N, C-alpha and C positions, 0 to 999 in steps of 0.2 A: 730455385732454378728449374726451368721447364724440362721435362723428360720426353717431350713430343718427338716422335720419329715416324718413319714411313708406315709402320704398322698401325698408326693411329689415323691414317688418311680417311678411312671409312667413318670413323667417329666424327671427323670434321665435315665430311660430306653429309652425314645424317643431321648434324647441327645446322648446316646451310639449308637443308631441305625443310627443317622445322621453321626456320626464320622465313623462308619464302612462302611456306604454306600457312603460317600463322598459328599452327597448333601441332601438338604431338600426334593427334588422331589423323589429321589430314596428311601429315608427313608419312605416317605409318601406311596409310592407304596407297600413297604414291610409291613407297619403297617395298610394298608387299610384305610388311612386317607387322608387329603388334604395337599398340600404344605404349605398353609397359616396357617393351624392348627398346623402343626409340627413346623413351624417357631415361632409361637406364644408361644408354650409350652417351647421351648428352651429359648426364651426371658424372659418368666416368671421365669424359673429356674435361669437365670443370675440375675434377680432382687432379687430373694429370697436369693441367695448366695452373692449378692453384688460384683460380679466379672465377668469379660468378659471371656467367654468360647471359643467363636469362633470369628474370624475376618472375616467379610463378604465383598465380592466384587462382581462385576457383573459377574466375570468369575469363581470364586472358593471360597471355604471356607478354612480357615486356623485355626487350633486349637492352642490356646494359651498354655503357659506353665501351667497355672492353669487348663485350660481345659483338658490337657493331664493327669494331676494328678487326676482330678475328673473322667475322663474316665477310668483310671486304676481301680478305686474303683467300678465303675458302669457297667463295661463291661459285667458282668454276668447277669445283671438284665433282659435284653430282653428275654433270654432263660428261666429264672426263671418264669417270668410273663406269657410267652407262655405255660409253663408247668402247671401253676396254671389254666390258661384258659382252657387247654385241659381236666383237671380233672373235672371242674365244668360244662363244656359244651359238655361233651362226648355224641356222638350220641346214645350210648347204655348204660343204667344204669349198674354200676358195683360197687363192694365192698361188705362189710359185713353188714348185718342187723340183729339186735338182737330182738327177739320177745319172750315174756313170756306168757305162757298159762298154764292152769291146765293140769294134766296128762291125764284126760279122753278126753278133747278136743284135745289135741295133738295127742293121739293115734287114736281117732275115726274120727276126722275131718281134722286135719292138715296133718297127715301122708299120707292119700290117694291123697293129692294134690301136694306133694313135687316134684314128677317126672315131672308133667305138668308145675309147676312153673319153674323148672330148664331148661326145654326145651324152655320155653318162654323167660327166662332171664338167659342165661348160664353164665354170668359174675357176677351174684349176689350169694353170699354165705350166708346162714342163720345160725345164732346162736340160737338154740332152748333152751330156759330156762324154764324148767318145774317146776312149783311151785304152790301148792294148796292154798298158802296164798298170800295176797296182797303184791306186790313188789313195792318199790319206783323207778319208772322208771328213774327219773332224777338223783337220788343219785347213782343208780346202772348202769347208762349210758346205758339204754335199749331203743331201738328205738320205740317199740310199744308193746301193750299187749291186751289181750282179758279179759274183766272183766264183772261181773254181777253188775249192778247198776252204777249210775253216779258217777264218781270219785269226792271226796271232794276237791281235789287239783284243783283250778281253772286255774292253768297254763297248764293243760292237755286238749287236744281236745278230745271229745267223739263222735264217729259216731255209730249210731244204726246198729247192725248186725241182731238181731233176738229177738223175744219175745216168751216166752213159760211159762207153769206152771208145777210145780212138780205134779206128780200123783203117786198113790201107786201101788207097784208091789210086787210080791212074787214068789218064785220058786214052781213048781208043787210038788216037794218033801216036801217042808215046808207045803203047803196046805194039802197034803195028811196026814201028821202027825198031824197037829194042826187044820185043818178045815179052810174053807174059811169064813171070816167075811161077814155077810149078812146085818148088820146094823152098823151105825157109832158108836153106843154105845159099840160095841164089840171090837173096835180098841185098846182101852186101855189095854185090856186083852191079847193081842198078844205080842210076842217078836218082837223087832224092831232093825234095824240098822239105826242110825241117824247121819246125817252130823253135825259135830261140829259147822260149820259156820251158820247153819240154825236152830239149836235147841237152845232154850232159857230155861235154868234151867230144862232140861230134857223134854221139851214140844215142840210140833210142831203145827204151826198154819195152818189151812186149811179153805176152804170155802165149805160148803155143800149146794148146791142150792143157796139160797140167804142169808144164815146164816153163821156167823163165827163159827169155830169149833176148839177147842183145844184138841189135843191128848197128853196125858201124861202117857205113859206106865210105868208099874212097872219094867219090864225087858227089858233092851236095851243095845246095844253096841253103843259107840260113836266113830266116825272116822272122821278125818279131810281131807280125800282124797276121792273125788267123785268116782274115778276109783276103789279104794279098796272097797268102799261101794257097788258099783255095783257087784263086784265079791263076796262079802260076802252074798249079797241077793241071787245071783245065787247059792251059795253054801248051801242055805237053812237055814241061820242063823236068819232069821226074815223078817218082812215086811220092805220095804224101800220106801222113797219118792224120785223119780228120774225124770229126763227129758226123755221123750220118744225118742227124737232125739239121746240121748247118749246110749240107750239100744235097739235101733231098731233091730240090728242083733240078740240080745238075744231073743227078742220077736219072730222074724221070725223062729229061731231055736227051739222055744218052751221051752227055758230055763227060761223064765219069763212069768207071767200071770198078767194082769191088775186086780186090786182089787178095788171094789166100784168106778166105772167110774165117778160117779157124785160128787166125792170128789177131790178137787185140791187146790193148793196153790194160792196165789195172783200171778199176772203176774210178771215174772222175765224178765228184759231187759238185753241183752248182748250187750256190747259196745266194739268197737275197739278204744283204747285210745293211744294217742301219745303226746309228748311234743310240744306245740305251732304249729300253722298252718303256721308260717312264715319261709321261707327258709328251708322247709322240703327237705332233700337230695333226688335226683332222685331215688336212689336205694330204699329208704324207701317209697317214693310215689308209686313206681312200685308195692311193696308188698301190700300196702294199697288198691290200685285200684284193684289188682288181687283178694284179699280176698272179697272185696265188690261185685265184679262182679260174683264171684263163688257162692254166696248165701250159705255161709259156712255150715249152718245147714239144707239145703235142702236135700232131699233123693238123694243118690248117684245113678248115672245112670249106 
């Protein structure tokens, strides 16, 4: 009984190359191998199949009747294996890469880099999946994502991108109408726009100098989108705890003002996460390396 299986496909491809080239030496040149190695692989295939495929003489090779039948089944294998090899060893990364990020990071940090990435890697296409909630990368077949905090799934690799703290901002129109808080004790009395993911039972946690501070306003909006929260604060709907890197443009335009600079959250760490570090496709590795090299949250030049 034959024990042929998928692991023997290369042996079959080598045999097919020998038949097509008419000799072990010619097949070896085509395959970039040695004559002895090619001969050995064909002999191993014959042993696996328990049948003679080629009759050998000092002058020529003759294919047997069984060998001819096997060749008819295996003749396409060399081109198939060469095609697979060209995919995995292409000199230039190519294909689609799916990345998931929050809306604010996509608009303010990824979008300005897309043209440069395309120029550097013209054969890679990106699928941008914008979601302000945590997405299961493996279940959704997504190549990588940007997240705050170490992922709980230990099958994911996490690379540190950036560390920052939330600080408090308001629009000049809001402060003109409601006054600017001068002391931390006044924060509870103001209107707020709070991010659902960071607010716990209507409260936000901060640090004021060396002390912990809880802010629990009576009047607040809840929003699960950092980008929408930023726009709501700019619109004058309340104070908001945000990352300076994501509102840098609004600060420069005078649309936002920092409130109580000595109040901030604990450190938030942004990670680039992706499934397993083994056999990462070259197209995905290219995007990972690009984002790490670009210092994603650094000021744009």
